[in-house]
N, C-alpha and C positions, 0 to 999 in steps of 0.2 A: 889286650888281646884275649887274655884268659877269661876276663869278665864277659866279653862278647861271645866267645865260644860256649861258655857255661850258660849264658842266657839263651842262646840258640838251642842248645840241648834241652834245657828246661822247657822251652816253648814247644819243641817237637814232642816231648814226652807228655806234656799237658794236653796237647791237641789229640794225641792218640788215646788218651784216657777219657777226655770229655766228649769226643765225637760219638762214640757208641752210646753213651749215657744220654746225650741229647737226642739221638734217633729214637731211643726207647721212650723218652719223655714225650717226644712229638707223636709217636704212635699211640701212646696211652691217652694223650690229649684228644687225638682224633677219635678214638674209641669212646672216650667219655662224652664227647660232643655228639656222638651218634653218626659220625662221618668216617669211621675207621674201616679200612679194607681188611677184613679178617682173612684174606688169602695171602697177604704180604707177611713175610717173615724177615727177621733181622739176620744179616750175614754174621756168622760167628767165626772168629779166628783166635786160636790160642786156647789156653786152659786156665787163664787167670780168673780173678773174681769177676771182672767185667764180662768175660766170655760166659761164665756160669750164670750171671744175671741175664744175659741175652738168651741163653738156652731156657732158663726159667720163664722168661717173657714169651718165647715162642711156644713153650708147652702150655702156658696160660691161655694164649690166643687160640691154640688148637682145641683146648677143652671148652673155651667160650664158644667157638664156632660150632662144636658138636652140640652143646646145650641149646644154642639158638636153633639149630637144625631140628633137634628133637621137639622143641616147642612149636616150631613151624609145622611139623608133621602132625603133632597132636591137635593143633588148631584146625588144620585142614580136615582131619578126621571128625572133629566135633562139628564143624560146619556141614560136612556131608551127612552126618547122622541127624542133624536138626532140620 
């Protein structure tokens, strides 16, 4: 019985750790393939290392979105000047 309870606890903890990392990996893969939605953000819960990684990912996507918007504006300005 102790082995079963321990196995269940280990499984639950592993799922709670892996799921946010998997979502980050999926979002990064979408961005890398050019299909990423830069308006989506990861939901962050807690203050552990995984939550910090999620915050950093969201900050990265915010900055990337701003860079792309700046490039888009500059391109429009160049096209209108030409």
